[in-house]
C-alpha positions as CSV (number, residue, x, y, z in Angstrom):
1,M,-5.1,2.1,22.4
2,R,-3.3,2.7,19.1
3,P,-4.0,0.2,16.3
4,A,-1.0,-1.6,14.8
5,M,0.4,0.2,11.8
6,L,0.8,-2.9,9.6
7,A,0.6,-6.5,10.6
8,P,4.1,-8.1,10.9
9,M,5.1,-9.6,7.7
10,S,5.7,-12.9,9.5
11,D,1.9,-13.1,9.7
12,F,1.9,-13.3,5.9
13,A,3.7,-16.6,5.6
14,P,3.0,-18.1,2.2
15,P,1.2,-21.4,1.9
16,Q,3.5,-24.4,2.7
17,E,3.6,-25.6,-0.9
18,A,4.9,-22.3,-2.2
19,Q,7.6,-21.4,0.4
20,P,9.0,-18.1,-1.0
21,A,11.4,-16.7,1.5
22,T,9.5,-13.4,2.0
23,P,6.2,-11.8,1.0
24,Y,8.4,-9.7,-1.4
25,A,9.3,-12.9,-3.2
26,W,5.7,-14.1,-3.0
27,V,4.5,-10.9,-4.7
28,G,7.2,-11.4,-7.4
29,G,10.0,-9.1,-6.4
30,E,10.9,-5.6,-7.5
31,A,9.3,-5.6,-10.9
32,A,6.0,-6.9,-9.5
33,V,6.0,-4.3,-6.7
34,R,6.6,-1.6,-9.3
35,A,3.8,-3.0,-11.5
36,L,1.4,-3.0,-8.5
37,V,2.3,0.6,-7.5
38,D,2.0,1.8,-11.1
39,R,-1.4,0.1,-11.5
40,F,-2.6,1.7,-8.2
41,Y,-1.6,5.2,-9.3
42,D,-2.9,4.7,-12.9
43,L,-6.3,3.7,-11.5
44,M,-6.3,6.6,-9.1
45,D,-5.5,9.0,-11.9
46,L,-8.1,7.6,-14.4
47,E,-11.1,6.4,-12.3
48,P,-13.7,9.0,-11.3
49,A,-14.5,6.8,-8.3
50,F,-11.1,7.8,-6.8
51,A,-11.4,11.5,-7.3
52,E,-11.2,12.6,-3.6
53,L,-8.2,10.4,-3.1
54,R,-6.5,11.8,-6.3
55,A,-7.2,15.3,-5.1
56,L,-4.9,14.7,-2.1
57,H,-1.9,14.1,-4.3
58,P,0.3,16.5,-6.4
59,S,-0.5,17.2,-10.0
60,T,2.2,14.7,-11.1
61,L,2.3,11.3,-9.3
62,D,5.9,10.4,-10.0
63,G,7.1,11.2,-6.5
64,S,4.2,9.4,-4.9
65,R,4.8,6.4,-7.1
66,D,8.4,6.2,-6.0
67,K,7.7,6.6,-2.3
68,L,5.0,3.9,-2.2
69,F,7.3,1.6,-4.3
70,W,10.2,2.2,-2.0
71,F,8.1,1.7,1.1
72,L,6.3,-1.5,-0.1
73,C,9.6,-3.1,-1.1
74,G,10.9,-2.9,2.4
75,W,7.7,-3.6,4.1
76,L,7.3,-6.8,2.1
77,G,10.7,-8.0,3.1
78,G,12.8,-6.7,0.2
79,P,15.3,-3.9,0.2
80,D,14.6,-1.1,2.6
81,L,14.7,1.6,-0.1
82,Y,12.4,4.0,1.7
83,Q,14.3,3.9,5.0
84,Q,17.6,4.4,3.2
85,R,16.3,7.6,1.8
86,F,14.0,9.1,4.5
87,G,14.5,7.1,7.7
88,H,11.5,5.6,9.6
89,P,8.3,5.8,7.5
90,R,6.3,7.5,10.3
91,L,3.2,6.9,8.2
92,R,0.6,8.6,10.3
93,A,2.8,11.7,10.9
94,R,3.6,12.0,7.2
95,H,-0.1,11.8,6.3
96,L,-1.4,14.2,9.0
97,P,-1.3,17.3,6.7
98,Y,-3.8,15.7,4.4
99,P,-7.5,15.5,5.3
100,I,-8.2,11.7,5.3
101,G,-11.6,10.6,6.2
102,I,-13.8,7.6,5.6
103,R,-14.3,8.4,1.9
104,E,-10.5,8.7,1.3
105,R,-9.8,5.6,3.3
106,D,-12.4,3.6,1.4
107,Q,-11.2,5.0,-2.0
108,W,-7.6,4.0,-1.1
109,M,-8.6,0.5,-0.2
110,A,-10.8,0.1,-3.3
111,C,-8.0,1.4,-5.6
112,M,-5.4,-0.9,-4.0
113,T,-7.7,-3.9,-4.1
114,Q,-8.4,-3.3,-7.8
115,A,-4.7,-2.9,-8.4
116,M,-3.8,-6.1,-6.6
117,E,-6.5,-8.1,-8.4
118,S,-5.5,-6.7,-11.8
119,C,-1.8,-7.7,-11.2
120,D,-2.8,-11.3,-10.7
121,L,-1.4,-11.7,-7.3
122,D,-2.1,-15.0,-5.4
123,P,-5.6,-14.6,-4.0
124,L,-4.4,-15.7,-0.5
125,L,-1.8,-13.0,-0.5
126,V,-4.4,-10.4,-1.7
127,T,-6.6,-11.4,1.2
128,R,-3.8,-11.0,3.7
129,L,-2.5,-7.8,2.3
130,K,-6.1,-6.3,2.2
131,A,-6.5,-7.0,5.9
132,S,-3.2,-5.3,6.8
133,F,-3.8,-2.4,4.4
134,A,-7.3,-1.9,5.8
135,N,-5.9,-1.6,9.3
136,T,-3.4,0.9,8.2
137,A,-5.7,2.9,6.0
138,D,-8.1,3.3,8.9
139,W,-5.2,4.4,11.1
140,M,-4.3,7.2,8.6
141,R,-7.7,8.8,9.1
142,N,-7.6,12.2,10.7
143,R,-11.2,13.2,10.1
144,G,-14.3,11.6,11.4
145,V,-16.1,11.7,8.0
């Protein structure tokens, strides 16, 4: 059985007292998503702990930054920027050319967790996003180790 790609964003309903209309709004909108993506790639580029993950990316990260930003905007309930440009994300198919194992999965998760925490996102949102990202990061694996 194939695991779910990402949990439906309806599962990410904000706490009753906050009530943003979407997780995109809960994160803080376009500028906050861009800041999260930029922090993620800055950490990947600078931290030796993410070396194997960084090695899977091109020498310049500009295109990767844009693609993740466009994807996350739509996935969080904001504008569908990625789909407008490329169609359905087909995440697993698009990642198959890259050797992704346990180490790369764990580095991706550690890098994204550190980025979310350094962007001062609501801790409840971080917990929910981590659960969904972990499921997806594991689904991207195409190597056993």
